[in-house]
N, C-alpha and C positions, 0 to 999 in steps of 0.2 A: 954901236952904242957909244954915245957921245959922254963927256964928263959929268954934265948934269943928271943924266939917266943913270949913271952909275952911281952917284951920289944918292940920288932919290931911292934907289934900290936898296942901298947899304942902310940908308935912314928907316926904311920899312923893314928890314930884317931885324934891326936893332929894337924897334917899337915891338915886333912882334916876340923876340926873344924876351924883352922885359915884361911884356904881358903874361907870358908862360911862367915866369918866374913869380910874378906876383900871384897868379892863380894858384901855382903849386904852393907857395907860402899861405895862402888863404885856405887851403883845404885843410892844412894842418889845424886842427882844433883839440880842445880837451874833449875825449870821450870815453866812455866805456860801453863795451859792445859784449853781449852774451852769446857764447856759441854751445849749443847743446850737442853732445856726442852722437845721439840718436833721436830721430823725431817721432819713432814708434817704439814702444817699450812694451815688454811682457809683464805681467803682475810678478812682483818681487824681483824684477831685473834692477841691477846697479847701473846708474847712469852718471857719467862725468859731465860736469857743466864747467865752462871756462869763461871768465871775465877778463877780456882784454882792455887794459888801462892805456890810453894814448895821451901823454901829458906833453903840453908845449914847454918851451924851455923856459918861460918866466913863471912857471907855478912852482909853489913850495908844498902846498899840502892838497889833499882830497879826502873825502869821505864818500863811502858807498854802502848802501843798506839794499839787500837781496832778499825777496821774499819767496820762499819755497811752498808749493800749494799745500793746504790741508790734506792730511792722509799720507804724504810722502814723509820719508825718514832721513834725516841727514846722517849720512853713514860717516862721512869726514869732511870736516868743515874746512879743511885747507887753510887753517889758520884765522879763520874769520871767528869773530867773538859772537855770542850769542847769550842773551837772556830769556829767549823764546824759542821754543822747539821749531819754528818755521821762518825765523829771521836771522840772516848772516851779516855782520858789519866788519868792515875793513877801515881802518883810518890810518893816514900817513900824515905825521906833522910836520915833516921837514924833508928836504931834497927828494921831493916827488919825482919819479921817472917812469917811463914806459915799463910796463910789467903785466904779469898775468896772474890772477887769483883762480884757483881750480877747486872745486869741492864735488864731492859724489853723494848722490843720493838713491834711495831705495824706492822704487815704483810700488804704488799701492795695489792692491787687489782688485779694486772696484775699476771696470773698464769704462774709461771715457776720456775727454780731453782736458788738460790740465795746462794752466798758465802760470808761467814763472814771470815775475815783474821785479822792479827795483829801481832806486834813485840814487843819483850821485850828486856831488856839489864840489866844484874847486873853488881856490881862492879868488877867481875873478868872476865867479857867478854869485847872483844875490838870490837866488832861489834853486831849490833841487831840479834836476833833469832827469825823464826816465832813460833808464838804461835801454840801448839800442840792441838790435840783433834778434835772435830766436827767441821766441817766448812759449811756443806751444809744443806739449809733448803728448802725444795719443798713448793710451794704454790700453792694448787689446791683445788676446790670446794668439 
């Protein structure tokens, strides 16, 4: 292999490494993702819901609003505020960082599929974004 080929291979390797670093950097975004402990629940069973918050370094605040389906009972709000029996809110005003918000709910007696949903906003967003991740829990005996 001559010097020109060696330089070309080194240049190509540098470009590939730079592209990988750029892609990895772009993948880190402000997100909130829901994880449900169980996808199937028995009537009256207590289920844990986790909201994983991923914050980019340049963010200072966020707010999220989680909607618990009608007929479900919030057993432990996990620090979420609520003026409605089916809505939980978390607001971070400064120093936002990666964290998890966890709450527990009691499944209703009626057997059917229930959808959990919610929205969030970070200081770099202009409108609310739906919470990603698990949304459905099936209640059956």
